[in-house]
LOTITOR-289037 format. One record per residue: residue in one letter; x, y, z of N, C-alpha, C in turn; residue number from 0. Coordinates in steps of 0.1 Angstrom, whole numbers. Example, Ala and Ser with C-alpha at 12.3 -4.5 7.8 and 13.67 -1.06 7.14 Angstrom:
residues 2
A	132	-57	78	123	-45	78	132	-33	78	0
S	128	-22	71	137	-11	71	129	0	79	1
This chain:
residues 391
M	95	-191	-36	98	-189	-49	99	-202	-57	0
I	94	-202	-69	95	-214	-78	106	-212	-87	1
Y	115	-223	-88	126	-223	-97	125	-234	-107	2
C	130	-231	-119	131	-242	-129	146	-247	-129	3
Q	148	-260	-129	162	-265	-128	164	-272	-142	4
Y	175	-267	-148	180	-273	-161	193	-281	-158	5
I	193	-294	-162	204	-302	-160	209	-308	-174	6
K	222	-307	-177	227	-312	-189	237	-323	-187	7
H	234	-335	-194	243	-346	-193	250	-348	-207	8
D	262	-350	-209	269	-353	-221	275	-367	-221	9
N	267	-377	-226	272	-391	-225	284	-393	-233	10
A	286	-385	-244	297	-387	-253	310	-386	-246	11
I	311	-375	-238	323	-373	-231	322	-376	-216	12
K	311	-383	-213	308	-387	-199	310	-375	-189	13
R	303	-364	-192	304	-353	-183	290	-349	-179	14
K	289	-345	-166	277	-341	-160	279	-327	-155	15
Y	272	-317	-162	273	-303	-159	266	-300	-146	16
S	270	-289	-139	264	-285	-127	250	-280	-129	17
K	241	-282	-119	227	-278	-121	226	-263	-120	18
V	217	-257	-128	215	-243	-127	200	-240	-125	19
L	197	-231	-115	183	-228	-112	180	-215	-119	20
I	168	-215	-125	163	-202	-131	150	-198	-124	21
S	150	-186	-119	138	-182	-111	127	-179	-121	22
T	115	-183	-117	103	-180	-125	96	-168	-119	23
E	101	-163	-108	96	-151	-101	81	-153	-97	24
K	78	-166	-94	65	-170	-89	67	-174	-74	25
K	59	-168	-66	59	-172	-52	47	-180	-48	26
I	49	-191	-40	38	-199	-36	41	-206	-23	27
E	30	-207	-15	32	-214	-2	35	-229	-4	28
P	44	-235	3	47	-249	2	35	-258	1	29
K	25	-255	10	13	-263	11	5	-263	-3	30
N	7	-253	-11	0	-251	-24	8	-257	-36	31
W	19	-265	-33	27	-270	-44	26	-285	-43	32
D	23	-291	-55	22	-306	-56	35	-310	-61	33
T	43	-316	-52	57	-321	-55	57	-332	-65	34
Q	47	-341	-64	47	-352	-74	44	-348	-88	35
Q	34	-339	-89	30	-334	-103	39	-323	-108	36
G	46	-316	-98	55	-305	-102	47	-293	-107	37
K	36	-290	-100	27	-279	-103	19	-274	-91	38
A	13	-262	-93	6	-256	-82	-8	-263	-80	39
K	-13	-261	-68	-26	-266	-65	-33	-255	-56	40
G	-45	-255	-54	-53	-245	-46	-59	-235	-55	41
K	-63	-224	-48	-72	-214	-55	-65	-206	-66	42
S	-52	-204	-65	-45	-197	-75	-37	-206	-85	43
A	-40	-219	-85	-33	-228	-93	-34	-226	-108	44
I	-46	-223	-113	-48	-221	-127	-39	-210	-133	45
A	-38	-198	-126	-30	-187	-131	-16	-190	-130	46
I	-11	-197	-119	3	-200	-117	7	-210	-127	47
N	-1	-221	-129	3	-232	-138	4	-227	-153	48
K	-6	-218	-156	-6	-212	-169	7	-204	-172	49
S	11	-197	-161	23	-189	-162	36	-198	-163	50
L	36	-209	-155	47	-218	-156	48	-225	-169	51
G	37	-228	-175	36	-234	-188	43	-225	-199	52
A	39	-212	-198	45	-202	-207	60	-201	-205	53
F	64	-202	-192	78	-201	-189	86	-213	-195	54
E	80	-225	-194	86	-237	-200	87	-236	-215	55
D	76	-231	-222	76	-229	-236	87	-220	-241	56
K	89	-209	-233	99	-199	-236	113	-205	-235	57
L	115	-213	-224	128	-219	-221	131	-229	-233	58
N	122	-237	-237	124	-247	-248	127	-240	-261	59
S	121	-228	-263	123	-220	-275	138	-215	-275	60
V	142	-210	-263	156	-205	-262	166	-217	-264	61
L	163	-229	-259	171	-241	-260	173	-245	-275	62
A	161	-244	-282	161	-248	-296	170	-238	-304	63
S	169	-225	-301	176	-215	-308	191	-216	-306	64
L	195	-221	-294	209	-223	-291	215	-234	-299	65
E	207	-245	-299	211	-257	-307	212	-254	-322	66
K	203	-246	-327	203	-242	-341	215	-234	-345	67
S	219	-225	-335	230	-216	-338	243	-223	-336	68
G	243	-235	-331	255	-243	-329	262	-240	-315	69
E	256	-232	-307	261	-230	-294	258	-241	-284	70
F	267	-247	-277	265	-258	-269	256	-254	-257	71
P	245	-261	-255	235	-257	-245	238	-262	-231	72
T	249	-257	-225	252	-260	-211	242	-252	-203	73
P	240	-257	-190	230	-250	-182	233	-235	-181	74
S	245	-231	-179	248	-216	-178	246	-209	-191	75
N	249	-215	-202	246	-209	-215	231	-207	-217	76
V	223	-217	-213	208	-216	-214	203	-205	-206	77
K	208	-205	-194	203	-194	-184	206	-180	-189	78
N	219	-178	-194	222	-165	-199	215	-161	-212	79
A	212	-171	-221	205	-168	-233	190	-165	-230	80
F	185	-172	-220	171	-170	-215	170	-156	-209	81
K	180	-151	-202	179	-138	-196	180	-127	-207	82
R	188	-130	-217	190	-120	-228	176	-119	-236	83
E	170	-130	-237	157	-130	-244	147	-122	-237	84
L	146	-124	-224	136	-117	-216	139	-102	-216	85
E	152	-98	-215	155	-84	-215	152	-77	-228	86
S	154	-85	-239	152	-79	-253	137	-77	-255	87
N	129	-85	-249	114	-84	-251	107	-76	-240	88
H	115	-71	-230	109	-63	-219	98	-70	-212	89
I	99	-83	-209	89	-90	-202	94	-95	-189	90
E	85	-98	-180	89	-104	-167	91	-119	-168	91
T	100	-124	-161	102	-138	-161	90	-147	-159	92
G	87	-155	-168	76	-165	-167	62	-159	-167	93
I	61	-146	-170	47	-140	-169	42	-137	-184	94
T	31	-142	-187	25	-138	-200	22	-124	-200	95
E	20	-118	-213	17	-104	-214	3	-100	-213	96
S	-6	-109	-213	-20	-104	-212	-23	-96	-199	97
I	-31	-86	-201	-35	-77	-189	-42	-85	-179	98
S	-50	-95	-184	-58	-103	-174	-49	-111	-165	99
H	-39	-117	-171	-29	-125	-163	-20	-116	-154	100
Q	-16	-105	-160	-7	-96	-152	-14	-91	-140	101
W	-27	-87	-142	-35	-81	-131	-37	-91	-120	102
E	-40	-103	-124	-43	-114	-114	-30	-117	-106	103
E	-18	-117	-113	-6	-118	-106	-3	-107	-96	104
F	-7	-95	-100	-6	-83	-91	-15	-85	-78	105
I	-27	-90	-80	-36	-92	-69	-31	-103	-60	106
I	-26	-114	-66	-20	-125	-58	-9	-120	-49	107
R	0	-112	-55	11	-106	-47	6	-98	-35	108
K	-5	-90	-38	-11	-82	-27	-16	-91	-16	109
E	-23	-102	-20	-29	-112	-11	-18	-118	-2	110
H	-7	-122	-8	4	-128	-1	11	-118	9	111
N	10	-105	6	16	-95	14	6	-91	25	112
G	-5	-97	26	-14	-95	38	-24	-84	36	113
L	-27	-80	24	-37	-70	22	-51	-75	27	114
A	-59	-66	32	-72	-70	38	-81	-76	27	115
P	-89	-86	31	-98	-93	22	-107	-84	14	116
N	-112	-73	21	-121	-64	14	-114	-57	3	117
S	-101	-53	6	-93	-46	-5	-90	-55	-16	118
I	-87	-68	-13	-85	-78	-24	-98	-79	-33	119
K	-109	-79	-26	-122	-80	-34	-124	-67	-43	120
S	-120	-56	-37	-121	-43	-45	-112	-44	-57	121
H	-99	-49	-56	-90	-50	-67	-96	-60	-78	122
R	-102	-71	-73	-107	-80	-83	-120	-75	-90	123
N	-128	-67	-83	-139	-60	-89	-135	-51	-100	124
A	-124	-43	-97	-119	-34	-107	-113	-41	-119	125
K	-106	-52	-117	-100	-60	-128	-112	-65	-137	126
D	-122	-71	-131	-133	-76	-138	-140	-65	-147	127
S	-141	-53	-140	-148	-42	-147	-140	-38	-160	128
F	-127	-37	-159	-119	-33	-170	-118	-44	-181	129
L	-117	-56	-177	-117	-67	-187	-130	-68	-194	130
S	-141	-65	-187	-155	-65	-193	-155	-54	-204	131
F	-149	-42	-200	-148	-31	-210	-140	-35	-222	132
L	-129	-42	-220	-121	-46	-231	-128	-56	-240	133
G	-136	-65	-234	-143	-75	-242	-133	-85	-248	134
K	-134	-87	-261	-126	-96	-268	-111	-92	-269	135
K	-109	-79	-265	-95	-74	-265	-88	-76	-252	136
N	-93	-85	-243	-86	-87	-230	-73	-94	-231	137
Y	-69	-98	-243	-56	-104	-246	-45	-94	-246	138
L	-49	-81	-247	-39	-70	-248	-30	-70	-236	139
S	-18	-66	-239	-8	-64	-228	-9	-50	-222	140
P	-5	-48	-209	-6	-35	-203	1	-24	-211	141
S	12	-29	-218	21	-19	-225	13	-14	-238	142
S	3	-21	-242	-4	-17	-254	-17	-8	-251	143
I	-19	-6	-238	-30	2	-233	-27	17	-236	144
S	-35	24	-243	-33	39	-246	-41	47	-236	145
Y	-37	60	-235	-45	69	-226	-59	71	-232	146
G	-60	71	-245	-73	72	-251	-83	61	-247	147
L	-77	49	-246	-86	38	-241	-90	40	-227	148
I	-81	45	-219	-85	48	-205	-96	59	-204	149
E	-95	69	-212	-105	80	-213	-119	73	-217	150
D	-119	65	-226	-131	58	-231	-137	50	-219	151
Y	-128	43	-212	-133	35	-200	-139	44	-190	152
Q	-133	55	-187	-138	65	-177	-152	69	-181	153
I	-154	73	-194	-167	77	-199	-178	66	-196	154
Q	-174	54	-199	-183	43	-197	-186	41	-182	155
L	-176	42	-174	-179	41	-159	-188	52	-154	156
L	-186	64	-158	-195	75	-154	-209	74	-158	157
K	-211	66	-169	-225	64	-174	-232	53	-165	158
K	-224	44	-159	-229	33	-151	-229	36	-136	159
Y	-219	43	-131	-217	45	-117	-216	59	-112	160
K	-217	61	-99	-215	74	-93	-200	77	-94	161
P	-196	90	-93	-182	94	-94	-173	87	-84	162
N	-178	84	-72	-170	77	-62	-166	63	-66	163
T	-176	55	-71	-173	42	-76	-164	42	-88	164
T	-166	52	-97	-157	54	-109	-143	56	-104	165
G	-142	65	-93	-129	68	-88	-122	56	-82	166
K	-129	47	-76	-123	35	-70	-118	26	-81	167
Y	-125	24	-91	-121	15	-102	-108	21	-109	168
L	-108	34	-112	-97	40	-118	-85	40	-109	169
K	-87	42	-96	-76	41	-86	-69	28	-86	170
R	-77	16	-87	-72	3	-87	-64	0	-100	171
L	-70	5	-111	-63	4	-124	-50	11	-124	172
K	-50	23	-118	-37	30	-118	-27	23	-109	173
E	-31	18	-98	-22	10	-89	-16	-1	-96	174
F	-24	-9	-104	-19	-20	-111	-9	-16	-121	175
L	-12	-6	-129	-3	-2	-140	10	4	-134	176
R	9	10	-123	21	16	-116	30	4	-112	177
S	24	-6	-106	32	-18	-102	38	-25	-114	178
Y	31	-26	-125	36	-32	-137	48	-24	-142	179
S	47	-11	-142	58	-2	-146	70	-4	-137	180
I	68	-4	-124	79	-6	-115	87	-19	-117	181
R	79	-29	-121	85	-43	-123	91	-44	-136	182
G	92	-33	-144	99	-34	-157	90	-33	-169	183
G	77	-33	-168	68	-32	-179	68	-17	-185	184
K	65	-16	-197	64	-3	-204	50	2	-205	185
I	48	14	-201	35	21	-202	37	32	-211	186
S	27	34	-221	28	43	-232	24	58	-229	187
F	20	60	-216	16	74	-213	19	76	-198	188
S	19	88	-193	21	92	-180	9	88	-171	189
L	11	80	-160	0	76	-152	-6	88	-144	190
D	1	98	-143	-5	111	-137	-17	116	-145	191
L	-18	112	-157	-30	116	-165	-43	109	-160	192
I	-42	98	-153	-53	91	-148	-58	99	-135	193
K	-69	106	-136	-74	114	-125	-87	109	-121	194
Y	-91	110	-108	-104	106	-103	-107	113	-90	195
K	-120	113	-87	-124	119	-75	-129	108	-65	196
E	-125	109	-53	-130	100	-43	-136	108	-31	197
T	-146	102	-24	-151	109	-12	-140	108	-2	198
P	-135	120	3	-124	120	13	-128	113	26	199
R	-118	107	32	-121	101	46	-124	113	56	200
P	-132	110	66	-134	120	76	-121	124	83	201
K	-119	137	85	-107	141	92	-109	140	107	202
L	-106	128	111	-109	123	125	-97	123	134	203
Y	-98	128	146	-88	127	156	-95	126	170	204
L	-87	121	180	-91	120	194	-86	131	202	205
D	-94	137	211	-89	147	220	-82	141	232	206
E	-78	149	241	-70	144	254	-80	135	262	207
L	-92	140	264	-101	132	272	-104	118	266	208
E	-106	118	253	-108	106	246	-97	96	246	209
L	-84	102	245	-72	94	247	-71	88	261	210
E	-75	96	271	-75	91	284	-85	80	287	211
S	-97	81	281	-107	71	282	-102	58	275	212
L	-95	59	264	-90	48	257	-79	41	265	213
G	-71	49	271	-60	44	280	-64	37	292	214
N	-76	41	298	-81	35	310	-89	22	308	215
L	-92	19	296	-99	7	292	-91	-6	296	216
K	-98	-15	303	-91	-28	307	-93	-37	295	217
L	-81	-41	290	-81	-50	278	-71	-61	280	218
Q	-72	-71	271	-62	-82	272	-58	-86	258	219
G	-47	-93	256	-43	-99	243	-41	-89	233	220
N	-45	-92	220	-43	-83	209	-50	-70	210	221
K	-61	-70	217	-68	-57	218	-60	-47	227	222
E	-54	-53	237	-45	-44	245	-34	-39	237	223
L	-28	-48	229	-16	-44	221	-21	-33	210	224
Y	-32	-35	204	-37	-26	194	-40	-12	200	225
R	-46	-12	212	-49	0	219	-36	8	222	226
D	-26	0	228	-13	6	231	-6	12	219	227
I	-6	5	208	0	10	196	-6	23	191	228
F	-20	23	191	-27	35	187	-23	47	196	229
L	-22	45	209	-19	55	218	-4	60	216	230
L	5	50	214	19	54	212	20	62	199	231
L	13	59	188	14	66	176	8	80	178	232
S	-3	81	186	-9	93	189	-1	103	197	233
Y	8	97	206	17	105	214	30	109	208	234
T	34	102	196	47	104	190	45	110	176	235
G	34	108	169	33	113	156	40	104	146	236
L	44	92	150	50	82	141	40	74	134	237
R	44	67	124	36	57	116	40	43	121	238
I	31	34	118	33	20	123	46	14	117	239
S	50	19	105	63	14	99	75	19	107	240
D	73	30	114	85	35	121	88	28	134	241
L	78	20	139	80	13	152	89	1	151	242
K	93	-3	138	102	-14	137	116	-10	141	243
N	122	-18	149	135	-16	155	135	-3	164	244
L	124	1	170	123	12	178	132	13	189	245
D	135	1	195	144	0	207	158	6	203	246
K	162	5	190	175	9	186	176	24	184	247
N	164	30	184	163	45	181	159	53	193	248
I	160	47	205	157	54	218	170	57	224	249
I	173	71	225	186	75	230	184	88	239	250
N	189	87	251	189	98	260	174	104	262	251
G	165	94	265	152	99	268	143	104	256	252
Q	148	101	244	140	106	232	141	96	221	253
I	131	96	212	131	88	200	137	96	188	254
S	147	91	182	154	98	171	155	88	159	255
L	148	91	149	149	81	137	146	88	124	256
R	148	81	113	145	86	99	131	79	96	257
T	121	87	93	108	81	90	108	72	77	258
Q	100	62	77	100	52	66	93	59	53	259
K	83	66	56	75	71	44	82	82	37	260
N	86	93	44	92	104	37	106	107	39	261
N	113	97	46	128	97	48	132	110	55	262
K	125	115	65	128	127	72	133	123	86	263
E	143	131	91	148	129	105	139	135	114	264
V	134	128	125	125	134	135	130	129	148	265
T	128	138	158	132	135	172	120	139	181	266
I	116	129	189	104	131	198	109	128	213	267
P	108	138	222	111	135	236	100	125	241	268
I	105	116	250	96	106	255	88	112	267	269
T	75	112	266	66	117	277	63	106	286	270
R	56	109	297	52	99	307	43	89	301	271
E	33	93	293	24	84	286	32	74	277	272
M	41	79	269	48	71	260	57	61	268	273
D	63	66	279	72	58	287	65	45	293	274
L	52	47	297	45	36	303	43	25	292	275
I	40	29	280	37	19	269	51	12	266	276
L	61	20	264	74	15	259	80	5	270	277
N	78	8	282	83	-1	293	75	-14	293	278
K	62	-13	290	54	-25	290	59	-35	280	279
Y	65	-30	269	70	-39	258	85	-40	257	280
D	92	-34	267	106	-34	267	111	-27	254	281
N	104	-17	250	108	-9	238	107	-16	225	282
V	102	-28	225	101	-37	212	86	-39	210	283
I	81	-32	200	66	-33	197	64	-44	187	284
P	55	-54	191	53	-65	182	47	-61	169	285
P	50	-68	158	44	-65	145	29	-68	144	286
I	21	-61	136	7	-63	134	3	-64	120	287
V	-9	-69	118	-15	-69	104	-24	-57	104	288
E	-22	-47	95	-29	-35	96	-44	-36	94	289
W	-49	-45	85	-64	-46	84	-70	-52	96	290
K	-63	-61	103	-69	-66	115	-69	-56	126	291
F	-58	-47	126	-58	-36	136	-69	-27	134	292
N	-72	-23	121	-83	-13	118	-96	-18	122	293
K	-98	-31	121	-111	-37	125	-112	-37	140	294
S	-101	-41	147	-102	-42	161	-103	-28	168	295
I	-96	-18	163	-96	-5	169	-109	1	169	296
K	-118	-2	159	-131	3	159	-139	-3	171	297
E	-137	-16	173	-144	-23	184	-139	-17	198	298
I	-126	-14	199	-121	-9	211	-126	5	214	299
C	-126	13	204	-131	27	206	-146	27	208	300
K	-153	17	203	-168	16	206	-170	15	221	301
L	-160	7	228	-161	5	242	-156	18	250	302
A	-146	24	245	-140	35	252	-147	49	250	303
I	-151	51	238	-157	65	235	-170	63	226	304
P	-180	56	232	-192	52	224	-200	64	220	305
N	-199	76	227	-207	87	224	-200	98	217	306
S	-187	96	213	-180	106	206	-184	106	191	307
T	-187	118	186	-191	119	172	-183	128	164	308
L	-185	127	151	-179	137	142	-189	140	130	309
Q	-186	151	124	-196	155	113	-190	151	99	310
I	-199	144	92	-194	140	78	-206	142	69	311
R	-203	141	56	-213	143	46	-217	129	41	312
N	-230	127	40	-235	114	35	-236	114	20	313
D	-241	103	14	-242	102	-1	-250	113	-7	314
G	-259	119	0	-267	130	-5	-260	143	-2	315
R	-247	142	3	-239	154	6	-244	163	17	316
K	-253	157	25	-258	164	37	-249	161	49	317
L	-247	171	58	-239	170	70	-247	162	80	318
I	-241	151	85	-247	143	95	-237	140	106	319
Q	-242	136	118	-233	132	129	-231	116	129	320
E	-219	112	130	-216	98	130	-207	95	142	321
P	-208	83	148	-199	79	159	-184	78	154	322
K	-175	83	161	-161	83	157	-156	68	155	323
F	-161	59	164	-156	46	163	-158	39	150	324
K	-169	43	143	-172	36	130	-162	40	119	325
H	-154	50	121	-145	55	110	-131	54	114	326
I	-127	52	126	-113	54	130	-104	43	125	327
T	-92	46	121	-82	37	116	-69	41	121	328
I	-59	33	118	-45	35	123	-40	49	118	329
H	-45	53	106	-40	66	100	-44	78	108	330
D	-54	76	117	-59	88	125	-51	91	137	331
A	-41	82	140	-32	85	151	-23	97	149	332
I	-18	99	137	-9	110	134	-17	123	134	333
R	-29	122	129	-38	134	130	-40	138	145	334
T	-42	128	153	-45	130	167	-32	137	173	335
F	-20	132	170	-8	138	175	-7	153	171	336
I	-10	156	158	-9	169	153	-18	179	160	337
M	-31	174	161	-41	182	167	-38	184	183	338
L	-33	174	189	-29	174	203	-19	185	205	339
C	-8	185	196	2	196	197	-4	210	194	340
H	-13	210	184	-18	223	179	-27	229	191	341
N	-35	221	197	-44	225	208	-36	229	221	342
K	-24	224	222	-15	228	233	-7	241	230	343
G	-9	247	219	-3	259	215	11	258	208	344
I	15	246	204	27	244	197	26	250	183	345
S	35	257	179	34	264	165	34	254	154	346
I	27	258	143	27	249	132	41	246	126	347
K	50	255	127	64	253	123	70	243	131	348
D	68	243	144	74	233	153	68	219	151	349
I	55	219	148	48	206	146	54	200	132	350
S	56	209	123	62	204	110	76	197	113	351
T	84	203	121	96	197	124	95	183	132	352
L	85	183	141	83	171	149	78	159	140	353
V	70	161	131	64	150	123	70	148	109	354
G	79	158	105	85	156	92	76	159	80	355
K	66	168	83	57	172	72	59	187	69	356
S	56	191	57	58	205	54	46	213	60	357
I	49	226	62	38	235	67	26	235	58	358
A	29	235	45	18	235	35	9	223	36	359
I	15	211	38	7	199	39	-1	199	52	360
L	5	204	63	-2	206	76	-14	215	75	361
E	-12	226	68	-23	236	66	-34	231	57	362
K	-30	223	47	-40	218	38	-48	206	43	363
N	-41	196	49	-47	183	53	-50	181	68	364
Y	-43	189	76	-45	187	91	-50	198	99	365
I	-45	210	96	-49	222	105	-53	233	95	366
P	-64	232	88	-68	242	79	-71	255	85	367
E	-74	256	97	-77	269	104	-64	276	107	368
A	-53	270	106	-40	276	109	-38	289	100	369
K	-42	288	87	-40	299	78	-49	311	83	370
D	-61	308	87	-70	318	92	-64	325	105	371
V	-58	317	113	-52	322	126	-41	332	122	372
A	-33	328	112	-21	336	108	-26	350	102	373
L	-37	349	94	-42	361	88	-48	370	99	374
E	-54	364	109	-60	373	120	-49	379	128	375
S	-38	371	130	-27	377	137	-21	389	129	376
F	-20	388	116	-15	399	108	-24	411	109	377
R	-37	409	108	-46	420	109	-45	428	122	378
K	-43	420	133	-42	426	146	-29	434	147	379
A	-18	428	142	-5	434	142	-4	447	134	380
F	-11	448	123	-11	460	114	-24	468	114	381
N	-33	464	124	-45	471	126	-53	472	113	382
V	-54	460	106	-62	459	94	-76	454	96	383
A	-86	460	93	-99	456	95	-103	446	84	384
P	-111	435	88	-115	425	78	-124	432	67	385
M	-122	428	55	-130	433	44	-145	429	45	386
K	-154	438	44	-168	435	44	-173	433	30	387
V	-181	423	28	-187	420	15	-201	426	15	388
A	-204	435	5	-217	441	4	-227	430	0	389
K	-239	431	6	-250	421	3	-259	427	-7	390
């Protein structure tokens, strides 16, 4: 974090006031800070230094206002006045209001948080697309963006791109505006109005034999760790975020915890397969970088299940067969767990309890055939014949 230090000396009364640090809310790696020049260096230097310059201008403006009003500018008085100024204008500390600058700051934060390089590129492409649409109006602040402007942008996108590309750009724009809103910015319309269509990911899962092949693969280092994590998630129905502090949530032969994503209490008995993995790591699963995991798990599954395929629709919307390893990610582990339970005859109600998802979500996104099974059971119970449609 970069801080501004304000120091006041009063030679008339020979008093030196205590130093006060004011946060600029700018984060930077130490290696990217020039201590002699007192400014950033490296690839994000221009954006950060511009923001710091705006911060300094604002601070000097506050200082001048204090002196003009006759209030003595002690460090604490300056800091409090600066804070009041920011709150009254609804702006973030040290950040200029232009959408160009705000969006770049958003992307930098994503980058620092370890987002995959391809995703960072996708965010920048979306930013450049919207700024190109704004043209000379790219000085606008996010708070001045209207829903009508978003609609005009969507119309332009659909003229230039396919619906899927349009959806990606709108999705990134919505993510940025939501982040801006969460950090205290004002948005003049409901972000739920921004709607788009994306090609859904293949509904991919591994069956028991495929999991066994994955488990039998001889691996070392990170690849062994990634394989073991995928198996553990597939056997527990947990997400990667739930594995943090897992050792503290293992009691009496079962895992009991509150899930990170939906804040639901779940309990999973530890099976033999799970126990083997947990013992290998003494119940403490090392942290991973998700995008590196997703890249590696594809390579691992190519070795373990090279001939396993799934049916997807191509750009021409025709059904084709594709290798599973090309599409698998960490998010497919929970689907694997759900389908593993479903194929073993566990009821959808019990699966709902195990994973902390509603029955409606399971039927819609994971086990669509469950509703057909329920209808068939009803017909058999009440001797109702299926309705025939005349040709």
